[in-house]
ROSE-4610 file (N, C-alpha, C; in Angstrom, 1 decimal, always signed):
// ROSE-4610
residu = [M/M/M/S/S/S/R/R/R/S/S/S/G/G/G/F/F/F/R/R/R/L/L/L/P/P/P/L/L/L/L/L/L/K/K/K/I/I/I/A/A/A/L/L/L/D/D/D/R/R/R/F/F/F/G/G/G/M/M/M/W/W/W/M/M/M/R/R/R/A/A/A/A/A/A/R/R/R/T/T/T/R/R/R/R/R/R/Q/Q/Q/L/L/L/T/T/T/E/E/E/L/L/L/S/S/S/D/D/D/A/A/A/A/A/A/L/L/L/E/E/E/D/D/D/L/L/L/G/G/G/L/L/L/S/S/S/A/A/A/E/E/E/A/A/A/A/A/A/R/R/R/R/R/R/E/E/E/A/A/A/G/G/G/R/R/R/P/P/P/F/F/F/W/W/W/D/D/D/T/T/T/K/K/K/T/T/T/D/D/D/P/P/P/W/W/W/R/R/R/R/R/R/F/F/F]
num = [1/1/1/2/2/2/3/3/3/4/4/4/5/5/5/6/6/6/7/7/7/8/8/8/9/9/9/10/10/10/11/11/11/12/12/12/13/13/13/14/14/14/15/15/15/16/16/16/17/17/17/18/18/18/19/19/19/20/20/20/21/21/21/22/22/22/23/23/23/24/24/24/25/25/25/26/26/26/27/27/27/28/28/28/29/29/29/30/30/30/31/31/31/32/32/32/33/33/33/34/34/34/35/35/35/36/36/36/37/37/37/38/38/38/39/39/39/40/40/40/41/41/41/42/42/42/43/43/43/44/44/44/45/45/45/46/46/46/47/47/47/48/48/48/49/49/49/50/50/50/51/51/51/52/52/52/53/53/53/54/54/54/55/55/55/56/56/56/57/57/57/58/58/58/59/59/59/60/60/60/61/61/61/62/62/62/63/63/63/64/64/64/65/65/65/66/66/66/67/67/67/68/68/68]
x = [-41.5/-42.6/-43.9/-44.8/-46.1/-47.0/-48.0/-48.9/-49.5/-50.0/-50.7/-49.7/-48.5/-47.5/-47.1/-47.3/-47.0/-48.2/-49.4/-50.7/-50.9/-50.6/-50.9/-50.1/-48.8/-48.1/-48.6/-49.0/-49.5/-50.8/-51.7/-52.9/-52.7/-51.8/-51.5/-51.1/-50.2/-49.7/-50.9/-51.7/-52.9/-53.8/-54.1/-55.0/-54.3/-53.0/-52.3/-52.4/-52.2/-52.3/-53.7/-54.7/-56.1/-56.4/-56.0/-56.1/-55.5/-54.3/-53.5/-54.3/-54.8/-55.6/-56.8/-57.5/-58.7/-58.4/-57.3/-56.9/-56.5/-55.8/-55.4/-56.7/-57.7/-58.9/-59.6/-59.7/-60.5/-59.8/-58.5/-57.8/-57.8/-57.7/-57.7/-59.1/-60.1/-61.5/-61.7/-61.1/-61.2/-60.5/-59.4/-58.7/-59.6/-60.5/-61.4/-62.4/-62.6/-63.7/-63.1/-61.8/-61.2/-61.3/-61.4/-61.5/-60.0/-60.0/-58.6/-57.8/-58.5/-57.8/-57.3/-58.0/-57.5/-56.4/-56.4/-55.3/-54.1/-54.3/-53.2/-52.5/-53.4/-52.8/-52.0/-52.3/-51.5/-50.3/-50.2/-49.1/-49.3/-50.6/-50.9/-51.6/-51.3/-52.1/-53.3/-54.3/-55.5/-55.1/-54.1/-53.7/-53.0/-52.1/-51.5/-52.5/-53.5/-54.5/-55.3/-55.6/-56.4/-55.6/-54.3/-53.4/-53.4/-53.2/-53.1/-54.5/-55.6/-56.9/-57.2/-56.6/-56.8/-56.0/-55.1/-54.3/-55.2/-54.9/-55.7/-55.3/-56.3/-56.1/-54.9/-54.5/-53.5/-52.1/-52.1/-50.8/-50.4/-49.6/-49.2/-47.6/-47.1/-45.6/-44.9/-45.6/-45.0/-45.6/-44.7/-45.1/-44.7/-45.5/-45.0/-44.7/-45.1/-44.8/-43.3/-42.7/-41.3/-40.4/-40.9/-40.1/-39.6/-40.3/-40.0/-39.1]
y = [-170.2/-169.8/-170.2/-170.7/-171.1/-169.9/-170.1/-169.0/-168.4/-169.2/-168.6/-167.9/-168.3/-167.6/-166.2/-166.1/-164.8/-163.9/-164.4/-163.6/-162.9/-163.5/-162.9/-161.6/-161.6/-160.3/-159.3/-159.6/-158.6/-158.1/-159.0/-158.6/-157.6/-157.9/-157.0/-155.7/-155.6/-154.4/-153.6/-154.3/-153.6/-153.0/-153.8/-153.3/-152.2/-152.3/-151.2/-149.9/-150.0/-148.9/-148.3/-149.1/-148.7/-147.9/-148.4/-147.8/-146.4/-146.3/-145.1/-144.1/-144.5/-143.6/-143.1/-144.0/-143.6/-142.6/-142.8/-141.8/-140.5/-140.5/-139.3/-138.5/-139.2/-138.5/-137.9/-138.7/-138.2/-137.0/-137.1/-136.0/-134.7/-134.9/-133.7/-133.1/-133.9/-133.4/-132.7/-133.2/-132.6/-131.2/-131.1/-129.8/-128.7/-129.0/-128.0/-127.5/-128.3/-128.0/-127.2/-127.1/-126.4/-124.9/-124.3/-122.8/-122.2/-121.0/-120.3/-120.4/-120.3/-120.5/-121.9/-122.9/-124.3/-124.5/-124.0/-124.1/-123.4/-122.2/-121.5/-122.4/-123.0/-123.9/-125.0/-125.5/-126.5/-126.0/-124.6/-124.0/-124.0/-124.0/-124.0/-122.7/-122.2/-121.1/-121.7/-120.8/-121.3/-121.7/-121.0/-121.4/-122.7/-123.0/-124.3/-125.4/-125.2/-126.2/-126.4/-125.4/-125.5/-126.3/-126.0/-126.8/-128.2/-128.5/-129.9/-130.6/-130.0/-130.6/-130.8/-130.1/-130.2/-131.3/-131.9/-133.0/-134.2/-135.0/-136.3/-137.3/-138.1/-139.1/-140.0/-140.3/-141.2/-140.5/-139.2/-138.5/-138.4/-139.5/-139.5/-139.5/-139.1/-138.9/-140.3/-141.2/-142.6/-143.5/-144.2/-145.1/-146.5/-147.4/-148.7/-149.6/-149.2/-149.9/-149.8/-148.7/-148.5/-149.5/-150.3/-151.3/-152.4/-152.5/-153.6/-153.2]
z = [-153.2/-152.3/-153.0/-152.2/-152.7/-153.0/-153.8/-154.2/-152.9/-152.0/-150.9/-150.0/-149.9/-149.1/-149.7/-151.0/-151.7/-151.6/-151.7/-151.7/-150.3/-149.2/-147.9/-147.7/-148.0/-147.8/-148.7/-150.0/-150.9/-150.4/-149.9/-149.3/-148.2/-147.3/-146.2/-146.6/-147.6/-148.2/-148.8/-149.5/-150.1/-149.1/-148.0/-147.0/-146.2/-146.0/-145.3/-146.1/-147.4/-148.3/-148.3/-148.4/-148.4/-147.1/-145.9/-144.7/-144.6/-145.2/-145.2/-146.0/-147.2/-148.0/-147.3/-146.6/-145.9/-144.8/-144.1/-143.0/-143.6/-144.8/-145.4/-145.9/-146.4/-146.9/-145.7/-144.6/-143.4/-142.8/-142.6/-141.9/-142.8/-144.1/-145.0/-145.0/-144.9/-144.8/-143.5/-142.4/-141.1/-141.1/-141.8/-141.9/-142.3/-143.3/-143.8/-142.8/-141.8/-140.8/-139.6/-139.5/-138.4/-138.4/-137.3/-137.2/-137.4/-137.7/-137.8/-136.5/-135.4/-134.1/-133.9/-134.3/-134.2/-135.2/-136.4/-137.3/-136.8/-136.1/-135.5/-134.4/-133.6/-132.6/-133.1/-134.3/-135.0/-135.7/-135.8/-136.5/-138.0/-138.5/-139.9/-140.3/-141.4/-141.9/-142.7/-142.9/-143.6/-145.0/-145.6/-147.0/-147.0/-146.0/-145.9/-145.7/-144.9/-144.6/-145.9/-146.6/-147.8/-148.9/-149.0/-149.9/-149.5/-148.3/-147.8/-148.0/-147.7/-147.9/-149.4/-150.3/-151.7/-152.3/-151.6/-152.2/-152.3/-153.4/-153.5/-152.4/-152.1/-151.0/-151.2/-152.4/-152.7/-152.6/-152.5/-152.4/-150.9/-150.5/-149.1/-149.1/-148.0/-147.9/-147.9/-147.2/-147.1/-148.2/-148.8/-149.9/-149.7/-149.1/-148.8/-150.0/-151.2/-152.4/-152.7/-152.2/-152.5/-151.8/-150.9/-150.2/-151.1/-152.3/-153.2/-154.3]
């Protein structure tokens, strides 16, 4: 495989990972802004939301690097 043929898939994986991290950071930040009623609608306790919001952005359940 040529160098450019190898770089493009790695770039896509890196960009996908960056996007996933940004989404995780944004949604965890948004959890901290929800009212208790909104959390209840989602089926989350305030403690569960606080735990989730406190996780680092890179700590995601799906890990595309594991494909290799």
